[in-house]
N, C-alpha and C positions, 0 to 999 in steps of 0.2 A: 422255668430255667432252666434252661442248660452248667451245667456240669461243663467247671471251668478245662479244658486240654497240656496234655501235664505232657512232656518228652523224655524218653530216659535214654540215656546221653553212654553208656558202657559196654565193651567187644563181651562179655562173659555171656555168651549168649542165650546157654544154660537159666543165668541168672537172669539177665533180659524176660528171657519167653514168662522165667515165677514170674515174674513184679510184672508181667504185661498182663499176665491171672486175676493177679494178688489187685491190683489199682483198678481194672476192669469193671469188677468184679465189685467194686465200689461206689461203680456206675460213675466213676472221670473219662473219658474221650483219652488217650493213648496214645502217642505211639511213641518207636522205638530205634534207632541211631547207634549203630556197635564202631562208628569213630569220628574224628574229627572232620571228615571234609562231606558222613552225612550230613552230625549236625547243620555247619551253615546249612545246609543246602534247604534243612525239615528248619531252623528259621524265618529263612524268606523264603517260606513260600505261606506258614502261617507262624506264626508268636503264639506259642504259649504262657496260661499264670503263671508253671512253673518249668522249672528245665532239671532234670535229676540228676544228676553232670557227678564221672567217676573222672579222677586226680588222676591214674594210667590208665590210655589213650593212646593205640597200635601210633598215632602215626601223630601228636600234639601234647602240652601238657595240657590239665585238667585247669592245674593254677593259672597259667596265658590263660585257657577261652574263658577263664571267670572275669580275669581281668579285661579282659578284651567286652567278653558280652555285658561288664557293669557298667563297662561305654555308652555304649550300643545301647542297651536297652533299659537304659534308668528302673521303666519298670516290671523286669521280668527277672520272679521271688526262679534262686537259686540254691538246690539242697544244695551239700556232695557229699558222693560220697565213696569211701578208701578204707584199705583193706591198711594200711596204717593211721593205728591208733595214734604216735605221734602227740601229745599239745602243741609243738609246735606246728607240725603239718594242719596242726586247724586256728591255729591261729591267723595263721600265714594266710589260709583260705578264707575269713570272715575280714582280714584282712582285705584282700583282695576284694570285697564284694560280697561273699556269699554269705546268705540270709542264714545259713543253721548246716549242717557241717555232722555227718554219721557214720560215726565204720564198722563194716564188715569185720566180724558179721553180726547182724542188730536184730531185734526182733522185726517181726512184721507188724505188731498192735503199735510198739512205737513209731515202723516208717512209718502211718499210715497220721499216728496222730498231730507226731512232726506238717508233715504235708499238710494239713484238715486248715491246722496255726498259721502256717505256711499264708494258704489260698485266706482266713481270712486275713491276714496281713493286705495283702495283697491287694483289694474289692477299695474300689474306689470310694468314694464317701461323695453323692448324690454336693452337687453346688449346695450353699442357704443360698437365700440376700442376707442384703447388709445390716448387718448387726449395729443394732444401738441398744444402748438405756439408757431407759428416762424416768427424773425424779423430776413432778413438775417443768419449772422452766430449769432446768441443769437435765440434758442427753445426754454420751458419750457415746459417739463411735468407738466402737474399737478395729473396722476393717483400714477406715483411715485417721486412726489416733488422732481424731478430735476431741475437743472437752467446748458445747458452744449455752449459755449463756441468755435463755431468750432468743436464745438464736448469731448469738453472740459473741466470733470463739473469744476464747479463754487459753493464753498461754502459755504453755505447763512445759519447761524439761523437763531429759526423756525420765527420770527420778520421780517426780511426781507425779507427771501419770499414770510411770506402775504403782505408785502407791498408792492412788488417788483406784483404780482396779482391783489391788485388792485390795480395801475396804466398800467396796461396789458389792465385793461379793457376797460377802455377809452384811445386808440395809443391817442397824441398828445389833450389830453386835459386839459386843469386845475384838479387838485384831489385837494384838501381844507384840513386844519391840521387837522380837526373832523370828514375827513371822512378816511381821515391815524389811526387816534384815535382810531373810533370803530373799524374796520380793523385788527387791531394787541394788540387789545385787551382786551376780553372779560371781560360781569361784566356791575356793572358800572361806572370803579373805570375809566378814566381817562389820560394818560401820558400829561405831561407840552407840549404848542408846544415847548419849545424848546427839547427838548427831546426825539421830534418828529423829530427839523433838524437837533441831532446829529442821528438818526435812519437812515429816508434818507441819513445824509451823509455817514453815513457809508457801503447804497447796494454801494452807488453815485463811492464810492476807488476801490467794488469789481471789477464795476462789467470792474470800467474802467484800474483794474491795470490788469481782462482779455482778453481787447480786451483794447487797450490802441490806443489810439490821437480817442478817442472821447467819448460825450457823453451823456450816453441817458437818464438820469432825469434831468430837466432842472427845473430855479427857476420859479417860476408864482411870479412879486412883485405884492403884493398883493391876491393872489390867493393860492395859494401852490404849487402844484410839480406839472410837465407831463412827461409823458412817453412817446420818441420821438424819434419812429423808426427810425435806421443808417442798408442802404441797402435796403435791397428787402420787398418788401409788406407788413404785418403779413400777415399771415397762419398760420389758421389751422385743426383740419383731420377734416373730416363729423361725424356728430351728435355731437359737441364740447359738452361740457358743461360749463354753466356761470363758473369763476375759484372761484367767492365770495364763489360759494353755497360748496365748495369742504376741 
């Protein structure tokens, strides 16, 4: 596999030459641009994995370029380089779309380490097949956010669906009320335990209506609730994602 390409945008010719040697020694394909016009032409010619962008250029502001390039090239990694280490500038750069921000002078090893981390984050994840978790007659399609009982759709609210996802992550193991609260409620607000009990009760009744004579959710005294698979052993499609991340 070929190494990712980098574009260095800095008007300091001496520093650029030193960085070119350093980054090429790491095995990366690196091009250099010494002003905004050259950088724009280089991006049009071939989009790199990461741009190392100086904040102060003779013909443009690096901050403006960062904002424009983030909008034009969403997948582009941007690491800003600047002689100004002021926290405000660092925060501004990150808010404008930079992935990382490094103040000059910097350690060569730190620059290489940050680039490696950024490139890892930029590497696309291969597409995965549709993800379905199955427990005997009960199946949960994570991508379509659909729950089926014997191939019939069970209509769940958004909260009930998220509760179910949290419970099926660890079949047979107790999940605390606090953990269930965090799963269904974004932000700092957390519902009371009694509210979680009511929500779990509704989910339990919906499952029981669709699949009579079986209790899929059991109360674990003093701990919380556990999802108990009925029928076949749990299975999921290859490459399945953790339900909590969806």
